[in-house]
C-alpha positions as CSV (number, residue, x, y, z in Angstrom):
1,M,50.2,-19.6,-255.5
2,N,52.4,-21.4,-253.0
3,G,50.1,-23.2,-250.5
4,T,47.1,-23.3,-253.0
5,T,45.4,-26.6,-253.4
6,L,44.0,-27.4,-256.9
7,S,41.0,-29.6,-257.3
8,G,41.1,-30.4,-253.6
9,R,44.1,-32.7,-254.3
10,Y,47.3,-31.0,-255.5
11,E,48.9,-28.8,-252.8
12,L,51.4,-26.4,-254.4
13,I,54.6,-26.3,-252.4
14,E,57.0,-24.0,-254.3
15,R,57.6,-22.6,-257.7
16,V,60.4,-24.5,-259.5
17,G,60.3,-23.1,-263.1
18,G,58.3,-21.3,-265.7
19,G,58.1,-20.0,-269.2
20,G,56.1,-17.6,-271.5
21,M,53.1,-19.8,-271.3
22,A,53.0,-21.5,-267.9
23,L,54.5,-21.7,-264.4
24,V,55.7,-24.9,-262.9
25,Y,55.3,-25.8,-259.2
26,K,56.5,-28.7,-257.0
27,A,53.3,-30.0,-255.4
28,R,52.1,-32.9,-253.2
29,D,49.3,-35.2,-254.4
30,T,47.4,-35.5,-251.1
31,L,45.5,-38.5,-252.4
32,L,48.4,-40.7,-253.3
33,N,50.9,-38.9,-250.9
34,R,53.6,-38.3,-253.6
35,H,55.4,-35.3,-255.1
36,V,54.3,-34.2,-258.5
37,A,55.0,-31.3,-260.9
38,V,52.0,-29.0,-261.7
39,K,52.2,-26.8,-264.7
40,V,49.8,-23.9,-264.3
41,L,48.6,-21.9,-267.3
42,R,49.4,-18.1,-267.1
43,Q,46.4,-15.9,-266.5
44,Q,46.6,-14.0,-269.8
45,Y,45.6,-17.2,-271.7
46,V,42.7,-18.4,-269.6
47,H,40.0,-16.7,-271.6
48,D,41.0,-17.9,-275.1
49,E,38.7,-20.9,-275.5
50,E,40.4,-22.1,-278.7
51,F,43.8,-22.2,-277.0
52,I,42.5,-23.9,-273.9
53,R,40.8,-26.6,-276.0
54,R,43.9,-27.4,-278.0
55,F,46.1,-27.0,-274.9
56,R,44.2,-29.7,-273.1
57,R,43.8,-31.9,-276.1
58,E,47.5,-31.9,-276.8
59,A,48.3,-32.6,-273.1
60,Q,45.9,-35.5,-273.2
61,S,47.6,-36.8,-276.3
62,A,51.0,-36.6,-274.6
63,A,49.6,-38.5,-271.6
64,S,49.3,-41.5,-273.9
65,L,53.1,-41.7,-274.1
66,S,54.7,-44.3,-271.8
67,H,58.5,-44.3,-272.1
68,P,61.3,-44.2,-269.5
69,N,62.7,-41.0,-271.2
70,V,59.4,-39.1,-271.3
71,V,58.0,-37.2,-268.3
72,S,54.7,-38.9,-267.5
73,I,51.5,-36.8,-267.5
74,Y,49.2,-37.9,-264.7
75,D,46.3,-35.5,-264.9
76,V,44.8,-32.5,-266.8
77,G,42.4,-30.3,-264.9
78,Q,40.7,-27.0,-264.2
79,D,40.0,-25.3,-260.8
80,E,37.8,-22.3,-261.5
81,E,39.8,-20.2,-264.0
82,T,43.1,-22.1,-263.3
83,H,44.1,-24.6,-266.0
84,F,46.8,-27.1,-265.0
85,I,48.6,-30.2,-266.0
86,V,50.0,-32.7,-263.4
87,M,53.2,-34.4,-264.4
88,E,55.9,-36.6,-263.0
89,Y,58.3,-34.7,-260.6
90,I,62.0,-35.2,-261.5
91,E,64.6,-34.6,-258.8
92,G,67.5,-33.2,-260.6
93,S,68.3,-30.3,-263.0
94,N,67.6,-29.4,-266.7
95,L,70.1,-29.7,-269.5
96,N,70.3,-26.0,-270.0
97,D,71.8,-25.5,-266.4
98,I,74.3,-28.3,-267.0
99,I,75.4,-26.8,-270.3
100,K,75.9,-23.4,-268.6
101,A,78.0,-25.0,-265.8
102,Q,80.0,-27.7,-267.6
103,A,80.0,-27.3,-271.4
104,P,81.6,-28.4,-273.5
105,L,80.6,-31.8,-272.2
106,Q,82.6,-35.0,-272.7
107,T,81.7,-36.6,-276.0
108,A,80.5,-39.9,-274.5
109,E,78.3,-38.0,-272.0
110,A,76.8,-35.7,-274.7
111,V,76.1,-38.7,-277.0
112,H,74.6,-40.7,-274.1
113,I,72.2,-37.8,-273.4
114,A,71.3,-37.3,-277.1
115,T,70.7,-41.0,-277.5
116,Q,68.1,-41.0,-274.7
117,I,66.4,-37.9,-276.2
118,C,66.3,-39.5,-279.6
119,D,64.8,-42.7,-278.0
120,A,62.0,-40.6,-276.5
121,L,61.4,-38.9,-279.9
122,E,61.2,-42.2,-281.7
123,H,58.5,-43.3,-279.3
124,A,56.6,-40.1,-279.6
125,H,56.8,-40.0,-283.4
126,A,55.5,-43.6,-283.5
127,N,52.5,-42.4,-281.6
128,G,51.8,-39.5,-283.9
129,I,53.1,-36.8,-281.6
130,I,55.7,-34.2,-282.6
131,H,57.4,-32.2,-279.9
132,R,58.2,-29.0,-281.9
133,D,60.1,-27.4,-279.0
134,I,63.2,-29.6,-278.3
135,K,65.7,-27.5,-276.4
136,P,67.9,-27.9,-273.3
137,H,65.3,-26.2,-271.1
138,N,62.8,-29.1,-271.8
139,I,65.4,-31.8,-271.1
140,L,65.5,-32.9,-267.4
141,I,68.2,-35.1,-266.0
142,G,67.4,-36.9,-262.8
143,K,69.9,-37.6,-259.9
144,N,70.1,-41.2,-261.3
145,G,71.3,-39.9,-264.7
146,R,68.1,-40.7,-266.4
147,V,67.2,-38.2,-269.2
148,K,63.5,-37.1,-269.3
149,V,61.9,-35.1,-272.2
150,T,59.1,-32.8,-271.0
151,D,56.5,-30.5,-272.6
152,F,55.3,-33.0,-275.3
153,G,52.3,-31.6,-277.1
154,I,52.4,-28.2,-275.3
155,A,54.5,-26.6,-278.1
156,R,52.0,-27.8,-280.6
157,A,49.2,-26.1,-278.7
158,I,51.1,-22.8,-278.9
159,T,51.8,-23.0,-282.6
160,T,48.2,-23.9,-283.6
161,S,46.6,-21.3,-281.4
162,T,45.6,-17.8,-282.3
163,I,47.6,-16.3,-279.4
164,T,50.5,-14.2,-280.6
165,Q,52.7,-14.2,-277.5
166,T,56.1,-13.2,-278.7
167,G,57.9,-14.7,-275.7
168,S,56.7,-18.2,-276.5
169,V,58.6,-18.0,-279.9
170,I,61.7,-16.0,-278.9
171,G,62.6,-18.5,-276.2
172,S,63.1,-21.3,-278.8
173,V,64.2,-19.5,-281.9
174,H,67.8,-20.7,-281.6
175,Y,66.6,-24.3,-281.9
176,F,64.1,-23.8,-284.8
177,S,64.3,-25.8,-287.9
178,P,64.3,-23.9,-291.2
179,E,60.8,-25.1,-292.0
180,H,59.7,-24.0,-288.6
181,A,61.2,-20.5,-289.2
182,K,59.3,-20.3,-292.5
183,G,56.1,-21.0,-290.7
184,V,55.3,-24.2,-292.6
185,T,54.3,-27.5,-291.1
186,A,57.0,-28.8,-288.8
187,G,57.2,-32.6,-288.9
188,E,59.2,-35.3,-287.3
189,K,62.4,-34.2,-289.0
190,S,62.0,-30.7,-287.4
191,D,62.5,-32.4,-284.0
192,L,65.7,-34.1,-285.3
193,Y,67.1,-30.7,-286.4
194,S,66.5,-29.3,-283.0
195,L,68.1,-32.3,-281.4
196,G,71.2,-31.7,-283.7
197,I,71.5,-28.2,-282.3
198,V,71.2,-29.4,-278.7
199,L,74.1,-31.9,-279.4
200,Y,76.1,-29.2,-281.1
201,Q,75.7,-26.9,-278.1
202,M,76.6,-29.7,-275.6
203,L,79.9,-30.4,-277.5
204,T,80.9,-26.8,-278.4
205,A,79.4,-24.7,-275.5
206,R,77.9,-22.4,-278.2
207,L,74.9,-22.2,-280.5
208,P,75.4,-22.6,-284.2
209,F,73.4,-19.5,-285.1
210,I,73.4,-16.3,-283.0
211,G,71.9,-12.9,-284.0
212,E,70.8,-9.5,-282.6
213,S,67.2,-10.4,-283.0
214,P,65.0,-13.5,-283.3
215,I,64.3,-12.6,-287.0
216,S,68.1,-12.5,-287.7
217,V,68.6,-15.9,-286.1
218,A,65.7,-17.4,-288.0
219,L,67.2,-16.0,-291.3
220,K,70.5,-17.7,-290.4
221,H,68.7,-21.0,-290.0
222,L,67.3,-20.5,-293.5
223,Q,70.4,-19.2,-295.3
224,E,73.7,-19.6,-293.6
225,P,75.7,-22.8,-293.5
226,V,76.4,-24.1,-290.0
227,E,80.0,-23.8,-288.7
228,E,81.4,-27.3,-288.5
229,P,81.6,-28.5,-284.9
230,R,85.2,-29.8,-285.2
231,A,86.3,-26.2,-286.2
232,V,85.1,-25.1,-282.8
233,N,86.1,-28.2,-280.8
234,P,88.7,-30.4,-282.5
235,M,88.2,-33.1,-279.8
236,I,84.9,-34.1,-281.4
237,P,85.3,-37.4,-283.4
238,Q,84.5,-37.2,-287.1
239,S,81.7,-39.8,-286.6
240,V,80.0,-37.6,-284.1
241,E,80.3,-34.5,-286.3
242,N,78.8,-36.5,-289.1
243,V,75.7,-37.1,-287.0
244,I,75.4,-33.3,-286.2
245,L,75.9,-32.3,-289.9
246,K,73.3,-34.7,-291.2
247,S,70.7,-33.6,-288.6
248,L,71.3,-29.9,-289.4
249,R,70.7,-30.1,-293.2
250,K,68.5,-27.2,-294.4
251,R,66.2,-29.4,-296.4
252,P,64.2,-31.9,-294.4
253,E,64.6,-34.6,-297.0
254,E,68.4,-34.5,-296.6
255,R,68.2,-35.3,-292.9
256,Y,67.7,-38.6,-291.2
257,V,64.7,-40.5,-292.4
258,S,63.4,-41.0,-288.9
259,A,64.4,-40.7,-285.2
260,G,65.1,-44.5,-285.3
261,E,67.7,-44.0,-288.0
262,M,69.4,-41.2,-286.0
263,L,69.2,-43.3,-282.8
264,R,71.0,-46.2,-284.5
265,D,73.7,-43.8,-285.7
266,L,74.1,-42.3,-282.2
267,E,74.4,-45.7,-280.7
268,T,77.4,-46.7,-282.9
269,C,79.1,-43.4,-283.6
270,L,81.6,-43.9,-280.8
271,A,82.6,-47.4,-281.9
272,P,86.4,-47.5,-282.5
273,E,86.0,-48.4,-286.2
274,R,83.8,-45.3,-286.8
275,R,85.6,-42.6,-284.9
276,D,87.8,-41.6,-287.9
277,E,85.3,-42.3,-290.7
278,P,85.3,-39.9,-293.7
279,K,83.5,-36.6,-293.4
280,W,79.8,-36.9,-294.4
281,T,78.6,-34.9,-297.4
282,Y,75.3,-34.9,-299.3
283,A,75.2,-35.8,-303.0
284,S,73.4,-32.5,-303.8
285,D,76.3,-30.5,-302.6
286,A,78.4,-31.4,-305.7
287,E,75.4,-30.7,-308.0
288,D,74.8,-27.3,-306.4
289,D,78.4,-26.4,-307.2
290,A,78.1,-27.5,-310.8
291,E,74.9,-25.5,-311.3
292,A,76.3,-22.3,-309.7
293,T,76.1,-19.1,-311.8
294,R,79.3,-18.4,-313.7
295,V,80.5,-15.2,-315.6
296,I,81.0,-15.9,-319.4
297,P,83.2,-13.4,-321.2
298,A,81.6,-11.5,-324.1
299,I,82.4,-12.4,-327.7
300,R,84.0,-9.4,-329.4
301,G,85.1,-8.8,-333.1
302,D,85.0,-6.3,-336.1
303,M,82.6,-6.8,-338.9
304,K,84.4,-6.1,-342.3
305,P,83.2,-6.6,-345.9
306,A,84.0,-10.0,-347.1
307,G,84.5,-9.2,-350.8
308,R,85.7,-6.4,-353.1
309,P,83.7,-4.3,-355.7
310,G,82.1,-6.3,-358.4
311,A,82.2,-5.7,-362.1
312,L,81.0,-2.3,-363.3
313,D,78.3,-1.7,-366.0
314,G,80.3,0.9,-367.6
315,A,83.7,2.4,-366.9
316,G,83.5,5.8,-365.3
317,S,79.7,5.8,-365.5
318,G,79.6,6.8,-361.7
319,E,76.5,4.6,-361.1
320,A,76.4,1.2,-359.3
321,S,74.3,-1.7,-360.6
322,Q,72.2,-3.7,-358.1
323,S,73.4,-7.3,-357.7
324,A,70.8,-10.1,-357.8
325,S,71.4,-11.1,-354.2
326,G,70.8,-7.5,-352.8
327,A,74.4,-7.2,-351.7
328,P,75.9,-3.7,-351.5
329,V,77.0,-2.2,-354.8
330,W,79.5,0.4,-355.8
331,R,78.1,3.8,-356.3
332,D,79.7,7.2,-356.5
333,G,83.0,5.9,-355.2
334,S,81.6,3.8,-352.2
335,Y,79.5,0.7,-351.3
336,V,75.8,1.4,-351.0
337,D,73.1,-0.9,-349.5
338,E,70.0,-0.3,-351.6
339,E,67.7,-1.9,-349.0
340,E,69.0,0.5,-346.4
341,E,68.3,3.4,-348.7
342,E,64.8,2.1,-349.2
343,R,64.1,1.9,-345.5
344,R,65.4,5.4,-345.1
345,G,62.9,6.5,-347.6
346,N,60.0,5.0,-345.5
347,P,60.5,6.1,-341.9
348,W,57.1,4.9,-340.6
349,V,57.7,1.3,-341.4
350,K,60.0,0.5,-338.4
351,P,57.7,1.9,-335.7
352,L,54.8,0.1,-337.2
353,V,56.7,-3.2,-337.1
354,W,57.6,-2.7,-333.4
355,F,54.0,-1.7,-332.5
356,G,52.8,-5.0,-334.1
357,I,55.3,-7.0,-332.2
358,L,54.2,-5.3,-328.9
359,L,50.6,-6.1,-329.6
360,V,51.4,-9.7,-330.2
361,L,53.4,-9.9,-326.9
362,L,50.6,-8.2,-324.9
363,G,48.0,-10.5,-326.3
364,G,50.2,-13.6,-325.5
365,A,50.7,-12.4,-322.0
366,W,47.0,-11.8,-321.4
367,W,46.2,-15.3,-322.7
368,G,48.9,-16.8,-320.6
369,V,47.7,-15.1,-317.4
370,N,44.2,-16.4,-318.0
371,K,45.5,-19.9,-318.5
372,V,47.6,-19.8,-315.3
373,Q,44.7,-18.6,-313.3
374,E,42.6,-21.4,-314.7
375,I,45.3,-23.9,-313.6
376,F,46.5,-22.5,-310.3
377,V,43.9,-20.2,-308.8
378,I,42.0,-22.3,-306.2
379,P,38.4,-21.4,-305.6
380,T,37.2,-20.5,-302.1
381,V,34.5,-22.7,-300.6
382,E,32.6,-22.7,-297.3
383,V,33.4,-25.5,-294.9
384,P,30.3,-27.5,-294.1
385,L,29.3,-28.1,-290.4
386,V,29.6,-31.9,-289.8
387,E,29.8,-32.0,-286.0
388,G,27.4,-34.6,-284.6
389,L,27.3,-36.5,-287.9
390,P,28.5,-40.1,-288.4
391,L,32.0,-40.2,-289.7
392,E,31.3,-41.6,-293.1
393,R,28.6,-39.0,-293.8
394,A,30.9,-36.2,-292.5
395,I,33.6,-37.3,-294.9
396,T,31.1,-37.4,-297.8
397,E,29.9,-33.9,-297.2
398,I,33.4,-32.4,-296.8
399,E,34.6,-34.0,-300.1
400,A,31.4,-32.9,-301.8
401,A,32.3,-29.3,-300.9
402,G,35.7,-29.8,-302.7
403,L,37.7,-30.2,-299.5
404,V,39.7,-33.0,-298.0
405,V,39.8,-34.6,-294.6
406,E,43.1,-34.3,-292.8
407,D,44.9,-37.6,-292.2
408,P,45.0,-39.0,-289.6
409,I,41.6,-38.5,-288.1
410,V,41.8,-37.8,-284.4
411,Y,39.9,-40.2,-282.2
412,E,39.0,-39.2,-278.6
413,Y,37.0,-40.8,-275.8
414,N,33.7,-38.9,-275.3
415,R,30.8,-39.7,-273.0
416,E,28.2,-37.4,-274.8
417,V,29.0,-38.2,-278.4
418,P,28.2,-41.8,-279.7
419,L,30.9,-44.0,-281.1
420,D,32.2,-43.0,-284.6
421,Y,30.4,-39.7,-284.6
422,V,32.2,-36.4,-285.1
423,I,32.8,-34.4,-281.9
424,S,34.3,-31.3,-283.5
425,Q,36.1,-30.0,-286.5
426,T,38.3,-27.2,-287.7
427,K,37.2,-24.2,-289.9
428,A,33.5,-24.9,-289.4
429,G,31.5,-22.3,-291.4
430,E,34.6,-20.5,-292.6
431,K,35.5,-19.8,-296.2
432,V,38.8,-21.5,-297.2
433,K,40.8,-22.6,-300.2
434,G,39.7,-25.9,-301.7
435,T,42.9,-27.6,-300.8
436,M,42.6,-26.8,-297.1
437,P,42.5,-30.1,-295.0
438,I,39.8,-30.2,-292.4
439,R,40.7,-32.0,-289.2
440,L,38.0,-34.2,-287.6
441,Y,37.8,-35.2,-284.0
442,V,35.8,-38.4,-283.8
443,S,34.3,-40.1,-280.7
444,K,35.8,-43.4,-279.5
445,G,32.8,-43.8,-277.2
446,I,33.0,-44.1,-273.5
447,E,36.5,-44.8,-272.2
448,M,36.4,-48.2,-270.5
449,V,38.9,-49.1,-267.8
450,E,39.9,-52.4,-266.2
451,M,38.5,-53.1,-262.7
452,P,41.5,-53.2,-260.4
453,A,42.3,-56.2,-258.3
454,L,41.2,-55.3,-254.7
455,V,41.3,-58.6,-252.9
456,G,44.1,-58.6,-250.4
457,L,44.3,-54.8,-250.1
458,T,43.2,-52.8,-247.1
459,E,40.0,-50.8,-247.2
460,A,42.0,-47.6,-247.4
461,E,44.1,-48.9,-250.4
462,A,40.9,-50.1,-252.1
463,R,39.2,-46.7,-251.7
464,A,42.3,-44.9,-253.2
465,A,42.5,-47.3,-256.1
466,L,38.8,-46.8,-257.0
467,E,39.1,-43.0,-256.6
468,E,42.1,-42.9,-258.9
469,L,39.9,-44.6,-261.6
470,G,37.3,-41.8,-261.2
471,I,34.6,-44.0,-259.6
472,P,32.4,-41.8,-257.5
473,D,32.1,-42.6,-253.8
474,E,28.3,-43.0,-254.1
475,S,28.8,-45.8,-256.6
476,V,30.9,-47.8,-254.1
477,Q,29.4,-50.0,-251.4
478,F,31.6,-51.5,-248.6
479,D,30.2,-54.5,-246.7
480,A,31.8,-56.5,-243.9
481,D,31.9,-60.3,-243.4
482,F,33.9,-62.9,-241.4
483,S,36.8,-64.7,-243.1
484,D,39.1,-67.4,-241.9
485,K,41.7,-66.6,-244.6
486,E,42.0,-62.8,-244.5
487,G,42.6,-60.8,-241.3
488,A,40.3,-58.0,-240.2
489,G,40.4,-55.0,-242.6
490,G,41.5,-56.9,-245.7
491,I,39.3,-57.1,-248.8
492,I,37.9,-60.6,-249.4
493,E,35.5,-60.1,-252.3
494,Q,34.8,-57.6,-255.1
495,F,32.1,-57.0,-257.7
496,P,32.8,-56.5,-260.6
497,P,35.7,-58.9,-260.7
498,A,39.3,-57.8,-261.4
499,L,40.3,-56.9,-265.0
500,Q,36.7,-56.6,-266.2
501,P,36.2,-53.6,-268.4
502,I,33.9,-51.0,-266.7
503,D,32.6,-47.5,-267.2
504,P,34.0,-45.7,-264.1
505,L,31.1,-43.2,-264.1
506,D,28.3,-45.7,-264.6
507,T,29.3,-48.8,-262.6
508,S,28.2,-49.9,-259.1
509,V,31.0,-51.5,-257.1
510,R,30.6,-53.7,-254.1
511,V,33.6,-54.5,-251.9
512,V,33.5,-56.9,-248.9
513,V,35.9,-56.2,-246.1
514,S,37.0,-59.0,-243.7
515,R,36.0,-58.8,-240.1
516,G,38.5,-61.5,-239.3
517,R,37.7,-65.0,-238.1
518,E,34.2,-65.4,-236.6
519,E,35.9,-66.9,-233.5
520,T,39.5,-66.5,-232.6
521,D,42.0,-67.5,-229.9
522,M,42.9,-64.9,-227.3
523,P,46.5,-64.0,-227.8
524,E,49.2,-63.9,-225.1
525,L,49.6,-60.2,-224.0
526,L,51.7,-60.5,-220.9
527,G,55.0,-58.6,-221.2
528,L,53.8,-56.4,-224.1
529,T,53.4,-52.6,-224.1
530,A,49.9,-51.2,-224.4
531,Q,50.5,-50.4,-228.1
532,E,51.9,-53.8,-228.9
533,A,48.9,-55.4,-227.1
534,Q,46.5,-53.2,-229.1
535,A,48.1,-54.1,-232.4
536,M,48.0,-57.8,-231.6
537,L,44.3,-57.7,-230.7
538,E,43.5,-55.8,-233.9
539,R,45.3,-58.4,-236.0
540,A,43.1,-61.0,-234.3
541,G,40.0,-59.0,-235.1
542,L,39.5,-58.1,-231.4
543,E,38.7,-54.7,-229.9
544,L,40.4,-53.1,-226.9
545,L,38.7,-50.0,-225.5
546,E,40.8,-47.2,-224.1
547,K,38.8,-47.3,-220.9
548,N,39.7,-51.0,-220.4
549,I,43.5,-50.3,-220.2
550,V,44.2,-50.1,-216.4
551,R,47.5,-48.8,-215.0
552,E,48.5,-49.7,-211.4
553,P,51.6,-50.6,-209.4
554,A,52.8,-54.2,-209.7
555,Y,55.8,-56.4,-209.3
556,F,56.4,-56.2,-213.0
557,E,58.5,-54.2,-215.5
558,K,57.0,-50.7,-215.8
559,G,54.9,-50.1,-218.9
560,R,54.3,-53.8,-219.6
561,V,51.1,-55.9,-219.4
562,F,51.1,-58.0,-216.2
563,K,47.5,-59.3,-216.4
564,Q,44.8,-59.8,-219.0
565,F,41.1,-60.2,-218.2
566,P,38.7,-62.0,-218.6
567,Y,40.2,-64.0,-221.4
568,Q,43.4,-65.9,-220.8
569,P,45.8,-66.9,-223.6
570,G,44.2,-69.5,-225.8
571,D,40.7,-68.9,-224.7
572,P,38.2,-68.8,-227.6
573,V,36.9,-65.3,-228.2
574,K,34.2,-64.1,-230.7
575,P,35.2,-60.8,-232.3
576,P,35.2,-58.1,-231.4
577,G,35.6,-59.5,-227.9
578,E,33.4,-58.0,-225.3
579,G,35.1,-56.4,-222.3
580,I,38.7,-57.3,-222.9
581,M,40.9,-55.6,-220.3
582,I,44.6,-55.4,-219.8
583,Y,46.6,-54.2,-216.7
584,I,49.8,-52.2,-217.3
585,S,52.4,-52.0,-214.6
586,D,52.8,-48.4,-213.3
587,G,55.9,-49.3,-211.4
588,L,56.6,-51.1,-208.1
589,P,54.3,-50.9,-205.1
590,K,55.3,-48.6,-202.3
591,E,56.2,-51.4,-200.0
592,A,58.6,-53.0,-202.5
593,R,62.3,-52.7,-202.1
594,A,64.8,-52.8,-205.0
595,T,68.4,-53.6,-204.1
596,T,71.5,-53.4,-206.3
597,Y,73.2,-56.8,-205.6
598,T,76.8,-57.5,-206.4
599,V,78.5,-60.9,-206.8
600,V,82.2,-61.3,-207.2
601,I,83.3,-64.6,-208.9
602,G,86.3,-65.9,-210.8
603,P,87.0,-68.9,-213.0
604,K,87.6,-72.4,-211.7
605,E,91.3,-72.2,-212.7
606,Q,93.2,-68.9,-212.8
607,G,93.8,-67.9,-216.4
608,A,91.2,-70.4,-217.7
609,E,87.8,-69.4,-219.0
610,S,84.6,-70.4,-217.1
611,A,80.9,-69.8,-217.8
612,V,79.0,-67.8,-215.1
613,R,75.2,-67.9,-214.8
614,I,73.2,-66.2,-212.0
615,L,69.5,-66.9,-211.6
616,V,67.3,-64.6,-209.4
617,T,64.0,-65.6,-207.8
618,D,62.3,-62.6,-206.2
619,A,59.1,-60.6,-206.1
620,M,59.4,-60.0,-209.9
621,G,59.6,-63.6,-211.0
622,E,60.9,-67.1,-210.6
623,R,64.5,-68.0,-211.6
624,V,65.1,-65.1,-213.9
625,E,68.5,-65.1,-215.5
626,A,70.4,-62.0,-214.4
627,V,73.9,-63.0,-215.7
628,N,75.1,-65.3,-218.4
629,Q,78.8,-64.6,-219.3
630,K,82.2,-66.1,-219.5
631,V,85.1,-65.0,-217.3
632,S,88.8,-65.6,-217.3
633,S,89.6,-63.6,-214.1
634,E,87.8,-62.5,-211.0
635,Q,84.9,-60.2,-211.9
636,S,82.1,-58.3,-210.3
637,F,78.5,-58.7,-211.5
638,T,75.8,-56.3,-210.4
639,F,72.1,-56.7,-210.9
640,E,68.8,-55.7,-209.3
641,V,66.7,-57.8,-206.9
642,V,63.2,-56.8,-205.7
643,T,61.7,-58.0,-202.4
644,S,58.3,-57.5,-200.8
645,P,56.9,-58.1,-197.3
646,S,55.9,-61.6,-198.4
647,K,58.7,-62.4,-200.8
648,N,62.5,-62.6,-200.1
649,A,65.1,-62.9,-202.9
650,S,67.1,-66.0,-203.7
651,I,70.3,-65.7,-205.8
652,E,71.7,-68.9,-207.4
653,V,75.3,-68.9,-208.7
654,F,76.4,-71.5,-211.3
655,L,80.0,-71.9,-212.6
656,D,80.4,-74.1,-215.7
657,D,76.8,-75.4,-215.3
658,A,77.6,-76.6,-211.7
659,K,75.8,-74.8,-208.9
660,L,78.4,-73.0,-206.9
661,D,76.4,-71.2,-204.3
662,Q,73.0,-69.8,-203.3
663,Y,72.2,-66.6,-201.3
664,T,69.0,-65.4,-199.6
665,W,68.3,-61.6,-199.4
666,T,65.4,-60.8,-197.1
667,H,63.0,-57.9,-197.3
668,R,64.2,-56.6,-194.0
669,Q,67.8,-56.7,-195.2
670,A,66.7,-54.7,-198.3
671,E,65.1,-52.1,-196.1
672,E,68.2,-51.7,-194.0
673,S,70.7,-51.9,-196.8
674,G,70.2,-48.5,-198.3
675,G,69.6,-49.9,-201.8
676,S,72.8,-51.9,-202.4
677,A,74.4,-55.2,-201.1
678,N,77.3,-57.5,-201.8
679,A,77.3,-61.3,-201.8
680,P,79.4,-62.9,-199.0
681,R,82.8,-63.9,-200.1
682,Q,83.6,-67.6,-199.8
683,E,87.1,-68.4,-198.4
684,E,87.0,-72.1,-199.2
685,P,84.9,-72.6,-202.3
686,E,85.9,-76.3,-202.6
687,A,83.7,-77.0,-199.6
688,F,80.5,-76.3,-201.6
689,E,78.6,-79.1,-202.9
690,E,77.4,-79.3,-206.5
691,E,73.9,-80.3,-205.5
692,P,71.4,-77.4,-205.9
693,A,70.1,-75.9,-202.7
694,E,66.5,-75.0,-202.1
695,P,65.7,-71.2,-201.8
696,V,65.2,-70.3,-198.1
697,D,62.6,-67.7,-197.1
698,G,62.5,-66.1,-193.7
699,E,64.9,-64.4,-191.4
700,P,68.7,-64.6,-191.9
701,G,70.6,-66.9,-189.7
702,D,74.1,-68.1,-189.3
703,E,73.7,-71.1,-191.6
704,E,76.2,-71.6,-194.4
705,G,75.3,-69.7,-197.5
706,Q,73.3,-66.9,-195.8
707,S,74.3,-63.3,-195.9
708,P,75.2,-61.8,-192.5
709,S,72.7,-59.1,-191.4
710,D,75.5,-56.5,-191.1
711,G,76.1,-56.7,-194.9
712,T,79.9,-57.5,-194.6
713,E,81.3,-58.0,-198.1
714,Q,82.5,-61.5,-198.9
715,T,83.9,-62.8,-202.2
716,V,83.1,-66.1,-203.9
717,E,86.3,-67.3,-205.5
718,G,86.6,-69.7,-208.3
719,L,87.4,-73.3,-207.7
């Protein structure tokens, strides 16, 4: 999809990641001219309406999070059959890559990363959002070291959907909590369990539970104790191991109460006084040991008669007499139990007794099953349709059906459904158990936004701000007016005013753009380039047409304005300024002559320092400073002079602010010189007077100070 533009705004540049559910692209937001990350839903999910609805709802819920350790969600949209989420783009890498390359990490670094993740989870849990898929792949670390947690809400969309995409589960099974593996509701403490595994992996370079299949790993989460981190990496302080052990308890109630409690533990676990604290154990561990099943040895012994034969009724009679207590009596040379003999004489009695006992047991079981069913069997009821009803009436109808409303009720902005009316519900029309909670999505009405402050912005900035709020172009009116305070193009008024709540889809906006001052002073343009002149005129609210920029030869620096017309600097002009023209030098005229002129001069005293200034008056200007420098020895200074048929050049030389000499360079000399000349050297500089001499135009002569026509080099020596 590289090169594709979604919703006319997000231009996909390159694919930077992906998973079982979506692909992630680096993209450019053409409206705000910034890089973003765009997560695009895979094509196999685009036709499951239930998944799409929950996917977008959870992404919108995650967008409500605002935390420095949470990747911001900017937009959720659809372009034909492509569903996408626009997120903050992080320059850096994910924690999984860092673990592969560097684990085990230094303890301080691992704790620092876990602290930032926990801080993000605390913020999310406080806003009613559970991540459900904390793993190193979803932890981004920017180039500045800032940790960012991503994919908030998307994991929940997967677990609540009807899609059975195996890959979306297998990818995270090593970080599942036991309750997640069971398939029961995964709450806030499930995120803390997953964070404990991430911290374990950062410090040991291995996962606590590994198996040949996802099911075997899930069973280990449920049944096997975790190998203590210090047994793998003895460098881990006991206080840090305690944090891991507490977060990885099998039972949720034995873990940290909240992300805030775990965060406070992480923030102090590296304190010197805690590093060697006792190993953490849970109170139930000792009870479990006490209640463990034990083998009890069987009690063995021999049953022997306790007495001896009683008195006989008659000696040698051979018959035993029955004792009053029914004890065995002596008969025919041995003890005989008369009751036993009686039972042997009635063999049907024993089966009849057992049959009676069996009937009693079966009857009791039947009665007990009926009672249990009465207590525990929950009737099935049909969920009433309450969409479009007021919230109070919807709750009444659901409770009347023997059901309960899930807490909390989900509130969403909705333009079509009135405030406090039900937008949608779960299980509508289905038959469910009476204890099944029904989730309601209730309208918060139209989402109002604050009108942005536009005064002082440019028109382009104001349009971008209004478009970002979702205000249609046809609802925005731009007017123009003069302003003495705001330059041309700036916003001077807005309606509605800033910070007023508005409905972005049902509000008319009027913006007044400054045309600048109604009358302005013409700026000084001489010496500027065409672009600089154009910009200066625009700031003054004036207009310069391209056809009014004239380029022609002139005795002026090439590419610079040498004349402005018809308004001179300071003239009052009413914007936009009719017929403003500028003339740009296109170089010297053909008849001009440019000569490289050299003056040799030294300090007043040899070895001392003197200030040298040379002023040139020629066809390019009056008394232009060509040299301003200090010298401590004789030195040559070369500069350019320009002459014309009507303008000779005059060179004035000053030494320590006293005029030392003045030379005249004629146009004819320039034509004959071949493009270079030297000032005459002065043999007796002390004869020069300090009074300034007037420039001399005309032909060269033999007067003192004039250059000889043959161009013989002379040197001006310091005094």
